[in-house]
matplotlib code that plots the C-alpha trace (Angstrom):
import matplotlib.pyplot as plt

x = [-16.6, -13.1, -10.2, -9.3, -12.6, -13.9, -10.8, -11.0, -14.8, -14.1, -11.1, -12.0, -15.8, -17.2, -18.8, -20.4, -21.6, -22.9, -20.4, -22.3, -19.3, -19.0, -22.6, -22.7, -25.5, -23.3, -21.3, -18.8, -18.0, -14.9, -15.6, -16.5, -20.2, -21.4, -19.8, -20.8, -24.4, -24.9, -23.2, -24.7, -27.9, -27.5, -30.2, -29.4, -31.5, -29.4, -27.0, -25.1, -23.4, -20.7, -19.6, -17.7, -16.1, -18.6, -16.1, -13.6, -13.6, -16.2, -17.5, -20.5, -21.8, -22.9, -25.6, -27.2, -30.5, -28.6, -26.8, -29.8, -31.8, -29.0, -29.1, -32.9, -32.7, -30.1, -32.4, -34.4, -38.1, -38.4, -34.7, -33.3, -30.7, -28.8, -26.8, -24.7, -24.2, -21.5, -23.7, -20.5, -19.4, -22.7, -24.3, -28.0, -28.7, -26.7, -28.3, -31.7, -30.9, -29.6, -32.7, -35.1, -33.2, -33.3, -37.0, -37.6, -36.2, -37.2, -40.5, -40.8, -37.7, -36.4, -33.6, -31.4, -28.6, -25.5, -22.6, -19.0, -17.9, -19.5, -18.1, -18.8, -22.5, -23.7, -27.1, -28.3, -31.0, -32.8, -35.2, -36.7, -38.3, -41.6, -43.2, -41.8, -42.2, -39.6, -40.2, -37.8, -38.4, -42.0, -42.7, -43.9, -42.4, -44.1, -42.0, -45.1, -46.4, -43.4, -42.7, -45.6, -43.8, -40.7, -42.3]
y = [-50.9, -51.3, -49.4, -50.7, -52.6, -50.1, -50.4, -54.2, -54.1, -51.7, -53.6, -57.3, -57.5, -54.8, -57.5, -59.2, -56.0, -54.5, -51.6, -50.1, -48.2, -46.4, -45.1, -41.4, -42.2, -44.5, -43.0, -45.1, -44.1, -45.6, -44.8, -46.3, -47.2, -46.5, -43.1, -42.1, -43.0, -41.4, -38.2, -37.6, -36.0, -37.6, -40.0, -43.1, -45.4, -48.4, -49.1, -52.4, -53.7, -56.0, -59.2, -58.6, -60.8, -60.6, -61.6, -58.8, -55.8, -53.3, -55.2, -56.9, -53.3, -53.4, -55.9, -53.8, -52.0, -48.7, -49.4, -50.8, -47.7, -45.4, -47.2, -46.9, -43.1, -42.6, -44.3, -42.2, -43.0, -46.4, -47.1, -50.6, -51.7, -55.0, -56.5, -59.5, -62.0, -64.6, -67.6, -69.7, -67.5, -67.1, -69.7, -70.2, -68.1, -65.1, -65.4, -65.4, -62.2, -60.5, -61.5, -60.3, -57.0, -56.5, -57.2, -54.7, -51.9, -53.3, -55.2, -55.8, -57.8, -60.7, -63.2, -64.4, -67.0, -66.2, -68.3, -67.1, -70.7, -74.1, -74.1, -70.4, -69.7, -66.1, -64.5, -61.2, -59.4, -56.9, -54.4, -51.1, -47.9, -49.1, -52.5, -53.8, -56.6, -58.3, -59.8, -62.5, -64.2, -63.0, -64.4, -61.9, -62.3, -60.4, -60.4, -60.0, -63.4, -65.1, -62.9, -64.3, -67.6, -66.0, -64.1]
z = [-44.7, -43.5, -44.9, -48.4, -48.7, -51.3, -53.4, -53.4, -54.2, -57.1, -58.5, -57.9, -57.5, -59.8, -62.0, -59.0, -57.4, -60.7, -60.4, -57.6, -56.2, -59.6, -59.3, -58.4, -55.9, -53.9, -51.0, -49.1, -45.6, -43.9, -40.2, -36.9, -37.5, -33.9, -33.7, -37.2, -37.0, -33.6, -34.7, -38.2, -39.3, -42.7, -43.9, -45.9, -48.2, -47.2, -44.3, -44.2, -41.1, -42.2, -40.5, -37.3, -34.7, -31.8, -29.1, -30.0, -27.8, -28.8, -31.8, -30.0, -29.4, -33.1, -32.0, -29.3, -29.1, -29.1, -32.3, -34.1, -33.0, -34.3, -37.6, -37.8, -37.0, -39.8, -42.4, -44.9, -45.1, -46.7, -46.0, -45.2, -42.7, -43.1, -40.3, -41.1, -38.3, -38.2, -37.3, -36.9, -34.0, -32.2, -29.9, -30.0, -26.8, -28.2, -31.6, -30.0, -28.1, -31.2, -33.2, -30.4, -30.1, -33.9, -34.0, -31.2, -33.4, -36.8, -36.3, -40.0, -40.9, -42.9, -42.3, -45.1, -45.0, -47.1, -46.1, -46.4, -46.9, -46.1, -42.5, -41.9, -42.2, -42.0, -41.6, -42.9, -40.9, -43.0, -41.4, -42.6, -41.4, -42.8, -43.6, -46.8, -49.3, -51.4, -54.8, -56.0, -59.3, -59.2, -55.8, -53.2, -49.8, -46.9, -43.7, -41.5, -42.6, -41.0, -37.9, -35.9, -35.7, -34.3, -31.5]

ax = plt.figure().add_subplot(projection="3d")
ax.plot(x, y, z, "-o")
ax.set_aspect("equal")
plt.show()
């Protein structure tokens, strides 16, 4: 999370985020993600990689095998990693590379669309240390059922 992001999330979005930042189990770290994850022995239940501008210097490194591996290594058993992708800033060949790279590190993964605005579509890649299922409105979603079609 960028500097000031936690303050804005607490002040303006607490109703939308369920007050998660006020929960004693939540820890916000404002730091360079690549450096922090490679240098920490801490384990996390959830790690979220926010939207970045992939063509800015250094930011595309957050979509690499090395970074995804560092994120996986920093997850606690059963932990989840979410990497947001700015679909509106990635061409199909680049998106395909990022997806294949992510699936190399997180073979059990899901893909979610969550647009910032109508003309700025975004995708969330979610992978875990173990196979996982998601239950939404009583419907069981098993990522493995859908991955065969991507490979």
